[in-house]
TIPALO-53558 format. One line per field, with one value per residue (C-alpha): residue in three letters; x, y, z. Coordinates in steps of 0.001 Angstrom, whole numbers. Layout:
! TIPALO-53558
type	c(ALA,...)
X	c(X,...)
Y	c(Y,...)
Z	c(Z,...)
! end
This chain:
! TIPALO-53558
type	c(MET,GLY,LYS,ARG,GLN,VAL,SER,TYR,PHE,ALA,PHE,SER,THR,SER,PRO,VAL,SER,GLY,LYS,PRO,ALA,ALA,ILE,PRO,PRO,SER,LEU,ILE,GLY,ILE,SER,THR,LEU,ASN,ALA,LEU,ARG,ASP,ALA,GLU,LYS,VAL,ALA,ASP,ALA,VAL,LYS,HIS,ALA,VAL,SER,SER,VAL,VAL,LYS,TYR,VAL,ASP,CYS,SER,SER,ASP,SER,GLN,ASN,GLU,LYS,GLN,ILE,GLY,ASN,ALA,LEU,SER,ALA,PHE,ASP,ARG,SER,SER,PHE,TYR,VAL,GLY,SER,LYS,LEU,SER,CYS,CYS,ASP,ALA,ALA,PRO,GLU,ASP,VAL,THR,GLU,ALA,CYS,LYS,ARG,SER,ILE,THR,GLU,LEU,GLY,VAL,SER,TYR,LEU,ASP,ASN,TYR,MET,MET,HIS,TRP,PRO,VAL,GLN,LEU,LYS,SER,ASP,SER,LYS,PRO,VAL,SER,LEU,ASP,ASP,GLY,ASP,THR,TYR,GLU,LEU,VAL,GLN,ASP,GLY,ASP,MET,ASP,CYS,ILE,MET,ALA,THR,TYR,GLU,ALA,MET,GLU,ARG,LEU,VAL,ASP,GLN,GLY,LEU,VAL,ARG,SER,LEU,GLY,VAL,SER,ASN,MET,GLY,ILE,ARG,THR,LEU,SER,GLU,LEU,LEU,SER,ARG,CYS,ARG,ILE,ARG,PRO,THR,VAL,LEU,GLU,VAL,GLU,MET,HIS,LEU,TYR,LEU,ALA,GLN,PRO,LYS,LEU,LEU,GLU,PHE,CYS,ARG,GLU,GLU,ASN,ILE,HIS,VAL,VAL,ALA,ASN,SER,PRO,PRO,GLY,LYS,MET,ARG,ASN,ARG,HIS,PRO,ASN,ASP,PRO,SER,LEU,LEU,ASP,ASP,PRO,VAL,LEU,LEU,ARG,ILE,ALA,GLU,GLU,ALA,VAL,ARG,ALA,ALA,GLN,VAL,LEU,LEU,ARG,ARG,GLY,ILE,GLN,ARG,GLY,ARG,SER,ILE,THR,ARG,LYS,THR,PRO,SER,GLN,SER,LEU,MET,ASP,GLU,ASN,LYS,ASP,LEU,LEU,ASP,TRP,CYS,LEU,SER,ARG,ASP,HIS,MET,SER,ARG,LEU,ASP,ALA,LEU,ASP,LYS,GLY,SER,ARG,PHE,PRO,SER,VAL,LEU,PRO,SER,MET,CYS,ASP,LEU,ASP,ARG,ASP,SER,GLU,ASN,TYR,ALA,GLY,ALA,GLY,HIS,PRO,VAL,SER,GLN,PRO,HIS,ARG,THR,PRO,CYS,THR,MET,ASP,LYS,ASN,GLY,GLY,PHE,ARG,ASN,ARG,PHE,GLU,ARG,PRO,GLY,LYS,TYR,LEU,LYS,THR,ASP,ILE,LEU,VAL,GLN,ARG,GLY,ALA,LEU,SER,ASP,LEU,ALA,ARG,LEU,GLY,LYS,SER,ILE,ILE,PRO,GLU,GLU,SER,HIS,GLY,SER,ALA,ASN,TYR,LEU,ILE,THR,ASP,SER,VAL,VAL,ASP,ALA,LEU,TYR,GLY,ASP,THR,VAL,LEU,ASN,GLY,LEU,LYS,SER,ALA,GLY,LEU,ASP,MET,THR,LYS,ILE,VAL,VAL,PRO,ALA,VAL,SER,MET,ASP,GLU,SER,GLY,GLU,PRO,SER,THR,GLU,PRO,ASN,LYS,ASN,GLY,ALA,ILE,PHE,ASN,ALA,CYS,VAL,ASP,ARG,VAL,LEU,GLY,ASN,GLY,ILE,SER,LYS,HIS,SER,CYS,ILE,ILE,SER,LEU,GLY,GLY,GLY,VAL,ILE,ASN,ASN,LEU,CYS,GLY,VAL,ILE,ALA,ALA,THR,LEU,TYR,ARG,GLY,ILE,LYS,LEU,VAL,HIS,PHE,THR,THR,THR,THR,MET,GLY,MET,LEU,ASP,ALA,ALA,ILE,ASP,PHE,LYS,GLN,ALA,PHE,ASN,HIS,SER,CYS,GLY,LYS,ASN,LEU,VAL,GLY,ALA,TYR,TYR,PRO,ALA,ASP,LEU,ILE,VAL,MET,ASP,PRO,GLU,CYS,LEU,LYS,THR,LEU,SER,ASN,ARG,HIS,MET,LEU,ASN,GLY,VAL,ALA,GLU,ALA,LEU,LYS,HIS,GLY,LEU,THR,GLN,SER,TRP,GLU,LEU,THR,SER,ALA,ILE,VAL,GLU,PRO,LEU,ARG,GLY,ASP,SER,ALA,ARG,LEU,GLY,ASP,SER,LYS,TYR,LEU,GLU,THR,LEU,CYS,LYS,GLU,THR,ILE,GLU,ILE,LYS,VAL,PRO,THR,LEU,THR,HIS,TYR,LYS,GLU,SER,ASP,PHE,ASN,GLU,MET,VAL,PRO,GLN,TYR,GLY,HIS,ALA,VAL,ALA,HIS,ALA,VAL,GLU,HIS,LEU,SER,TRP,GLU,GLU,GLY,GLN,VAL,PRO,LEU,LEU,HIS,GLY,GLU,ALA,VAL,ALA,ILE,GLY,MET,CYS,VAL,THR,ALA,GLU,LEU,GLY,HIS,LEU,LEU,GLY,LEU,CYS,ASP,LYS,SER,VAL,VAL,ASP,HIS,HIS,TYR,ASP,LEU,VAL,GLY,THR,THR,GLY,LEU,PRO,CYS,ASN,VAL,PRO,ASP,THR,MET,LYS,VAL,ASN,ASP,ILE,LEU,HIS,VAL,MET,THR,TYR,ASP,LYS,HIS,PHE,MET,SER,LYS,PRO,CYS,MET,GLY,PHE,CYS,LYS,GLU,ILE,GLY,VAL,MET,ALA,LYS,ASN,LYS,ASP,GLY,SER,TYR,ALA,PHE,SER,VAL,GLU,MET,GLU,PRO,VAL,ARG,GLU,ALA,LEU,GLN,LEU,ASN,MET,SER,LYS)
X	c(37482,34119,32680,32000,30565,31997,31120,33919,32566,30444,29401,28501,28388,31100,30188,31127,30697,27692,29317,29546,32574,33863,34411,36098,38357,37866,39243,42001,44250,47477,50229,52091,55112,57964,61158,61094,61735,59757,57052,55643,55633,53724,51235,50681,50081,47514,45687,45563,44503,41600,40346,40163,39518,41447,39513,41618,44709,47026,49293,51930,53563,56862,56844,57101,54892,51456,51518,52054,49351,47000,47530,46574,43460,42234,40997,38358,35198,36036,33308,34782,37836,38891,42106,43962,47224,49492,50800,54592,56430,58267,54913,53608,53982,50344,50909,52145,49293,46809,49392,50679,47154,46367,49625,48618,45115,46566,49125,46561,44211,41195,38981,39115,40729,38627,41050,44041,46290,48939,51837,53668,53100,56410,57485,60701,62274,60953,64303,64621,64881,63721,63267,66066,67042,70673,71938,70780,68499,69066,66599,66236,63472,61258,59111,58857,55509,54757,50982,50429,52343,50479,47156,48203,48909,45685,43608,45037,43945,40435,40184,40743,37438,35748,37045,35835,39360,39149,36196,37691,40864,43194,46318,49156,51733,49962,49354,46496,47877,48546,45326,43273,44532,43928,40333,39765,40939,39921,36864,36637,37493,39895,38090,41170,44339,47155,49805,52313,50312,51263,51803,54533,52910,49192,48463,45163,44620,45059,42699,40059,40452,39822,36747,35322,36095,34725,38094,38887,42339,44525,47419,50397,52590,50872,53615,56068,58203,59007,61780,65065,64881,67863,69381,68618,64924,62661,60825,57142,56592,59003,57300,56748,53256,52214,53671,51807,48505,49316,49927,46170,45640,46955,50213,51610,51175,47473,47040,48565,46317,43182,44027,44175,40733,39226,40581,38341,40862,41909,45186,47559,50131,53247,53596,53881,53352,50102,50325,50485,47484,45531,46149,44340,41072,39469,40586,37015,35625,37158,37885,40568,39203,39032,41897,44007,43353,44197,47496,48436,47457,49793,52764,52522,55992,55605,58294,58451,60377,62581,60858,62093,63571,65397,63613,60267,60839,59400,56583,54098,55717,52338,51379,50826,53313,55980,59419,61517,64100,62568,62176,64464,63800,64532,61253,57582,56327,53047,51848,48093,45650,43391,39853,39050,35737,34625,35121,38353,41491,44509,48208,51548,55115,58013,61798,64257,67147,65709,62186,59876,56290,53250,49761,47518,43727,41860,38150,35539,33549,35967,36112,32339,32173,34737,32234,32228,35767,37671,38919,40014,42056,43691,46209,44684,47331,46261,42581,42991,45472,45300,45510,45983,44406,46565,45262,45536,42977,41867,41274,39834,37006,36150,36693,38094,34949,33726,36903,37203,33611,33761,36813,35300,32089,34204,35212,38650,40216,40949,42185,42385,45283,44925,47978,47574,47467,47674,44317,46012,49720,51494,50204,46628,46081,45828,49060,50518,54088,55076,54238,56115,58877,60484,58314,55085,56692,57615,54158,52502,54907,54326,50562,50768,53173,51227,48012,49658,50535,51750,54045,50894,49473,48891,49406,46790,47478,44580,45661,48018,51702,52806,50667,51499,55246,55032,53077,55550,58395,56253,55418,59029,60468,57914,58881,61428,58550,54798,52017,51264,48249,47833,44470,45827,43388,45156,46120,49750,49496,47638,49680,53120,54021,52367,53400,56921,58877,60407,59110,60511,59947,61772,64665,65805,68759,66580,63580,63030,66355,65013,63310,63525,62730,59689,56799,53168,51137,48429,47743,44033,42884,39284,38894,35627,37525,39445,36297,36870,40275,40766,41447,45116,45552,43700,46149,49081,49155,47959,51332,53113,50826,51465,55199,54798,52698,55215,58121,56502,53154,51319,48173,48451,49124,45973,43916,44942,44663,42061,39017,39963,40047,37227,35766,37808,34862,35890,38689,36115,34473,35060,35206,37873,39816,39553,40861,43627,44750,44557,46364,49123,49720,50018,52748,54511,54692,57347,59696,59510,59716,62670,64240,67795,67899,68262,68695,65562,63674,65420,65203,61455,60329,62871,61743,61514,62495,65993,64392,61215,63003,64797,61689,59587,62201,62511,58727,58476,60875,59584,58147,57294,54019,54360,54012,52788,55178,53133,52900,56691,57033,54762,56971,60110,58908,58310,61784,63283,61574,63099,66496,66055,65383,68471,70562,69163,67390,63902,62288,60302,56972,57839,58337,55062,53258,54593,53162,49865,49437,50510,48485,45352,45251,45294,48815,51344,53881,56216,58713,57281,58721,59504,62329,65861,67579,70840,69008,67442,70803,72374,69697,69941,73502,72067,69905,70807,71315,73797,77276,79379,76590,72886,72041,68680,66417,64750,61863,62787,59104,55912,55928,59532,62691,65896,68756,72519,74789,76006,72443,72004,68985,70838,72451,74991,74167,76255,74726,74727,72063,70035,70195,69054,66159,65001,65139,63142,60506,60264,59954,56722)
Y	c(-2366,-2083,-1273,-3977,-3692,-6056,-6236,-6449,-9027,-12130,-12981,-16464,-18296,-20307,-24018,-24513,-21320,-19948,-16500,-14316,-15203,-12955,-15392,-14748,-11708,-8715,-8843,-6304,-6646,-5271,-7625,-6344,-8580,-6116,-8005,-6683,-3135,71,-1255,2258,2926,-322,712,4083,2257,-4,2995,4688,1438,677,4232,3816,794,-1927,-3753,-6905,-6744,-9742,-10013,-12407,-12771,-13390,-9758,-8467,-5479,-6612,-4231,-1215,-2472,-2873,767,1749,-454,966,4014,1942,93,-3621,-4609,-2394,-4508,-8126,-9057,-12334,-13533,-16489,-19150,-19043,-22255,-21696,-21977,-25002,-27427,-28188,-27108,-23668,-22825,-21267,-19024,-17868,-16965,-15103,-13179,-11984,-11042,-9021,-7198,-6414,-5040,-7069,-9570,-12146,-12837,-13213,-15859,-17661,-19312,-22025,-20167,-23240,-27003,-27022,-26946,-25297,-25354,-22462,-20621,-20549,-17179,-17761,-14074,-12519,-9068,-8914,-12386,-14337,-17364,-19661,-22469,-26138,-28238,-30422,-31632,-30786,-31759,-34686,-35061,-36428,-33488,-31038,-32441,-32264,-28539,-27992,-29764,-27344,-24516,-25991,-25622,-21877,-21717,-23667,-21094,-18133,-16761,-17031,-17162,-19191,-21087,-20930,-22546,-21198,-22604,-25915,-27692,-29939,-33155,-31774,-29780,-32786,-34910,-32139,-31774,-35503,-35453,-32087,-31259,-27573,-26926,-24131,-21297,-19585,-20698,-18195,-19132,-17640,-16942,-14450,-13904,-16552,-18976,-19122,-22493,-23030,-26542,-25385,-22465,-24762,-27269,-24509,-23317,-26828,-27113,-23612,-22418,-18760,-18184,-15266,-14564,-13043,-10609,-10657,-8390,-11169,-9050,-11285,-11251,-13076,-12652,-13770,-11082,-13268,-13668,-12240,-8967,-9454,-5725,-5609,-8335,-6940,-8444,-6904,-3523,-3497,-4144,-1525,1107,1410,3402,1832,910,-2602,-3384,-2515,-4924,-7697,-6899,-6672,-9991,-11607,-10281,-11477,-14968,-15038,-14569,-11931,-10111,-8755,-6093,-5560,-1801,918,3516,5450,6737,3209,2186,5173,3963,747,2433,1865,-1743,-2954,-473,-1790,-5131,-6603,-7906,-11611,-11119,-9426,-12265,-14875,-13181,-12867,-16478,-17641,-16199,-18850,-20429,-22342,-20015,-19839,-17170,-18312,-18607,-17749,-21165,-23230,-26356,-24648,-24066,-27441,-27758,-27097,-29813,-31277,-28056,-28593,-25850,-26791,-26083,-26980,-29593,-32333,-30345,-28079,-24446,-23387,-24773,-24840,-27954,-27871,-26341,-25792,-26633,-23936,-24541,-23657,-22387,-25968,-27108,-29015,-28767,-27322,-27631,-27430,-28635,-27130,-26953,-24180,-24601,-26325,-25142,-27976,-27368,-29603,-28619,-30998,-31204,-33321,-33445,-36077,-36987,-35328,-38335,-38333,-34565,-34110,-32652,-29630,-29804,-31135,-27854,-26618,-29811,-30209,-27360,-24585,-24844,-28479,-27670,-27520,-30400,-34197,-35625,-39195,-40972,-43970,-46524,-50231,-52945,-53260,-49528,-49174,-51550,-49360,-45777,-45732,-44797,-42470,-40402,-40581,-39524,-36848,-35221,-35465,-33872,-30997,-30399,-32034,-34183,-37416,-40894,-43800,-46291,-49369,-51117,-54801,-55612,-58872,-59612,-61460,-61768,-63896,-61606,-62350,-58762,-57148,-55558,-53622,-53923,-56757,-54431,-51400,-51923,-50673,-52784,-51258,-47811,-48221,-49561,-46509,-44109,-45780,-45441,-41749,-40789,-42837,-41052,-37618,-35038,-31462,-29738,-28731,-32261,-33721,-37246,-38127,-41114,-42976,-45573,-46288,-45553,-47821,-46073,-42662,-43410,-44893,-41912,-39571,-40969,-40839,-37156,-36329,-37817,-37082,-33848,-33413,-32829,-32294,-31695,-34304,-34821,-37706,-39136,-41379,-44061,-45860,-44849,-45591,-43178,-40471,-40649,-41404,-42521,-39781,-36966,-36588,-35463,-38908,-40779,-44193,-47688,-50937,-52511,-56129,-55010,-53525,-51497,-47870,-47634,-45689,-42356,-38650,-35915,-34399,-32499,-33280,-30136,-31438,-34473,-35183,-37254,-38376,-40273,-41798,-44081,-45652,-47505,-50109,-51083,-54231,-53741,-54603,-52055,-49467,-49994,-50125,-46334,-45701,-47060,-44326,-41669,-43067,-42787,-39022,-38942,-40887,-38738,-35312,-34902,-36439,-34773,-36526,-39801,-39350,-38353,-41609,-44025,-42856,-43107,-46747,-47819,-50290,-49180,-50522,-49749,-46072,-47014,-46976,-43703,-41074,-38195,-40016,-40701,-37061,-35901,-38502,-37236,-33563,-33898,-36097,-33753,-30743,-32484,-34089,-31055,-29135,-32141,-32016,-28257,-27957,-31311,-30040,-27889,-30668,-34445,-34380,-34330,-37509,-39376,-38735,-40485,-43247,-43926,-47684,-48387,-49781,-52790,-52658,-53006,-56134,-57703,-56894,-58373,-61587,-61973,-62627,-65561,-69114,-70329,-66826,-64898,-61844,-58463,-55265,-52344,-50571,-53749,-54051,-50369,-50873,-53726,-51709,-48797,-51058,-52584,-49107,-47987,-50996,-50003,-46367,-47486,-49727,-46764,-44512,-42196,-42701,-44220,-47441,-45632,-44629,-48293,-49264,-46449,-47764,-51229,-49827,-47292,-49607,-52503,-50423,-49608,-53317,-53274,-55949,-55105,-58097,-59652,-62995,-65859,-67672,-65198,-65458,-62514,-63161,-63052,-59697,-58255,-59459,-57910,-54639,-54185,-53573,-50633,-47329,-45715,-48409,-46843,-49641,-49713,-48772,-45051,-44471,-41886,-42388,-41008,-39192,-39261,-39598,-36746,-35690,-36972,-37598,-35260,-35748,-33306,-32091,-31184,-34199,-36506,-39498,-42095,-44684,-47877,-50957,-54235,-55875,-53595,-54026,-57772,-57302,-55057,-57648,-60367,-58248,-57615,-61259,-62413,-60439)
Z	c(18712,20478,23904,26450,29941,32528,36214,38730,41168,41244,44814,46010,49314,50986,50800,54442,56424,54546,54633,51508,49402,46632,43790,41448,41936,39666,36141,36830,39847,41283,42351,45388,44949,44457,45317,48929,47695,48238,50570,51085,47342,46783,49466,47766,44474,46154,47600,44214,42488,44831,44519,40734,38512,40376,43088,43370,45595,45255,48302,49553,52940,51134,49950,53538,52747,53965,56952,54682,52298,55256,56193,52644,52621,55936,54035,52230,53176,53444,50989,48239,47484,47131,48898,48782,50215,49609,51920,51831,51019,54320,56151,54240,57135,58110,61710,60539,58140,60602,62233,58839,57708,60935,60567,57079,58266,61149,59013,56303,58962,57834,59606,56828,53448,50321,49108,50558,48031,48165,46532,45205,45613,47477,51116,52310,55716,57790,57862,54048,52292,48701,47901,49947,48694,49788,50626,47566,47591,50553,50937,51736,50222,52385,49486,45796,44278,46633,46380,49890,51380,49163,50369,54014,53548,51605,54257,56820,54506,54310,58082,57643,55743,58557,61035,58948,58450,54659,52296,49493,48665,45711,44348,42284,39856,39294,36010,34987,36430,39923,39956,38820,41681,44190,42956,43345,46970,48415,50524,49543,45930,45010,43254,41833,40053,39546,36990,34626,31481,28814,25095,24809,27273,26471,28150,26274,27634,31222,30629,29109,31964,34502,32596,32727,36452,37202,38480,37844,36337,37367,35007,36740,34858,31444,30000,30901,33204,36144,38707,38167,34413,32396,30133,27109,27941,25221,25751,25058,24735,21789,19776,16240,15874,19178,18219,14904,16675,19324,16656,16195,19398,22593,24276,23766,27451,27250,24336,26439,29390,27237,25576,29003,29897,26604,27261,30340,33113,35615,35182,37807,37079,39168,39035,41673,38924,39293,35725,34334,36417,35142,31591,32471,33501,30113,29635,30032,27510,24279,22627,20433,17146,16344,13883,16552,19004,16387,15512,19162,19926,17162,19084,21806,22120,25376,26731,30513,32407,35323,38689,42165,42869,40238,41457,40873,37172,36183,38702,35919,33821,32946,31144,27455,26637,29144,27705,30720,31580,29447,26223,24166,25095,21512,20182,21169,22926,21018,17748,18207,15435,14044,12829,9223,7828,7099,10693,10015,12133,10320,11147,9353,9654,7758,7757,6851,4405,1360,2063,3053,4142,4505,5647,7592,7645,10207,9391,10100,7013,4590,2239,1772,1225,-1548,-4012,-1699,-283,-3284,-4712,-1282,-838,-4249,-4928,-7017,-9767,-10310,-10893,-14672,-15012,-15226,-11705,-10470,-7516,-6513,-4031,-3239,-3936,-292,238,-3273,-2392,613,-532,-4084,-5975,-3230,-3406,-7191,-7821,-5135,-6690,-10159,-8889,-7613,-11234,-11166,-13893,-12037,-13037,-10589,-10442,-8221,-6769,-5789,-2077,-156,1452,4315,5090,7716,10477,9454,8280,4813,3551,624,1935,-477,-3387,-2082,-4618,-7805,-10087,-8774,-8821,-12488,-13374,-11802,-13497,-16871,-16419,-15449,-18244,-20774,-19901,-19803,-17137,-16879,-14389,-12476,-12118,-8679,-7323,-4697,-2465,-842,1673,4543,4973,2112,-522,958,691,-2794,-4120,-2450,-4544,-7706,-7112,-6192,-9403,-12137,-13909,-11058,-8669,-9011,-6503,-3839,-1557,898,1956,4681,5856,8730,12242,11368,8456,10372,13548,12156,8620,6561,8906,7561,4530,3989,918,-56,-1427,-742,-2632,-2650,-490,2236,3359,2262,410,-2598,-1969,-1332,1150,-511,1092,439,-163,2141,4308,4793,7754,8016,11309,10033,7653,10555,11620,8900,10338,12354,16059,15535,12776,14848,17710,15302,14972,18528,19667,17729,19226,22698,21977,21685,24837,26899,25751,25405,27129,30057,28738,25373,27172,29240,26197,24510,27396,29891,27554,26913,30561,30857,27527,24613,22306,22472,20094,17292,18325,15626,18136,20138,16941,15834,19207,19033,15607,16548,19877,18438,15521,17822,19819,16831,14514,16518,16356,12551,12095,14492,13644,13129,16248,18821,18933,21096,17802,16698,19982,20438,17207,17828,21403,21952,18347,18958,20623,18515,15171,16368,17897,14819,12460,14458,14773,11028,11146,10992,14275,15513,15603,13314,14986,13400,13704,16397,18459,18397,19331,22353,23543,22797,24920,27921,27582,27220,30433,32219,30831,31861,35419,35432,34253,36994,34546,36004,39069,39246,38952,35378,34479,36142,34285,30953,31501,32757,29952,27142,28514,28982,25275,24424,22983,23983,26686,26674,24301,23099,25131,21872,21216,22571,24194,22316,18987,19862,20920,17673,15449,17391,16091,12606,13737,12074,15490,16584,16886,18435,21030,20963,20978,22668,24284,27673,29730,32918,33770,31767,29279,29911,28188,30123,29291,29368,31181,27777,26779,24494,24676,23189,25456,24328,26204,26947,25825,29263,30809,27599,28197,31798,30711,28171,30813,33271,30611,29564,33176,33714)
! end
């Protein structure tokens, strides 16, 4: 831990009034929200705080203590502190904004506010009591996240700057999506965002977004102690990792506060205790080590504490770590990648019970740098054994010798086996699917056993999902299980097929009937090798990534689609592809690790597939145009959105978004008009999730799954609305 000098204020000029504006607030602040209790005690705490290290006073008219705080602040020169207040949701009607602001200014005894913040993107009727001490919450919503209403309120706040009543504006409890739209429409940009942000809710994407937009982030309640906590809510201050770090010299709460400062944001503490504030005086004089920060960052669970109003709990639903109504609260929404010493992105999925664990490496140029990386990729116990690189004839011509020679140059014993592939199937694309069978499996096994292996040997697959699956079964069965590494070379492999424990090959009785649940030691993804794919095969896996975006994350959806609007060439950009892989993995990994905890983790990967499987199967019949799996999934998701709307699970905008987002990527949206609805309905009855009727998951909105009253994410659907949804899709 080392010393660090940090200044409290950075002054600039208001873009409208030209008057000095304190932007941003100081790094350490006191929150005066105290559940309407002890107004005088809060005022005493403010007086003590401003006379010591704390120069940022975070007020709110809802707390009903601004008059007492004003009395405390009157003892200080106005230029020595930064004071902000918040617009109550009960005063969010545009015509009430000016009067509400003037009321706070008068009670605080100042001539202006350094910052005036929209407390929530919500409007309540003026007689609501959302923080009532004795009577309980009584409130009536006027609007809940309506962007036009939010902007009408914000425009009224902008006029406060024009009048010189406030020097800067802020917003609170907004995520990236809402904040992005506000920035695109506002005249005076907000300089501050205050949100829940703590050890279990790190919100790295939101923090990075605000850095890029030059918006200062204020984290409220970094120790996680908020009002209206449920008895079962976790205690951040009791986290064992935190306590071990705190043992070195400081209290656990100080570690949490210091972490917030080192992440580049201000912190506010809700405490009337002068002794606790005195402990914080040296927060700017020491640092947590990089190792400490890394260990603390790994504790992010996407866990959000309850807010004042139940309806407000999912207002930040576009946050990358949102774990609200559309996601199981028992698991993280995202598992962030970490960067290794070679600049690659690392992740992992695992499962309790019979222990299953697979590491993931995303690194551009990895295939051409195996002389250096080879021994860090192949498991250490395999370094002295005979190892086998298995690929298909199409991929072999592109990368076979490069990978083989690279691994040999790293000092590894490596033999290559090439599986035949079809250079062009009925879809007009190369394929190994016809050779994903027992005969090829046996031929590979014979070759490996004939050449010799040990229990430490490793099977290395080089190819798409077919080769990855085939090699998975080989590794699972030889010597009852040897090491397995996948070099997956297609978007379908990188974004879907390879990222699983399921390994299988086809049988004459059906697809993927012979196999095992067996973990690869490592999956390597080099986005550079995707550039040799055809456009159709590139989009094939993009559909599966988009599936996770539509069901789990608006941010992932945007990261996939928005770069392609008007610029389809971005699909071949290696940086775009690296981001696509990394972002998809982060969202997908929790559904694998926590698979058995909720049917959410089954319905997400199956989204759109009930229809897709039927459409894909029929497309390969005579007289039809064959569809790749991802193309069928794209169509299936659009039909499923139509069905969700018919069932009342989403509004029409969700359907429209599906067609826009899918279509923008270049994927098909509509069932081919050469197919018959009755044929699709008939084939759907053979789907593995068909239990007398289809069992499907639906989007409540983009990035959020619909949920049954019983907590399940699976809906049994009658065939007649499925028919109607298909007809609606085919009529467009």
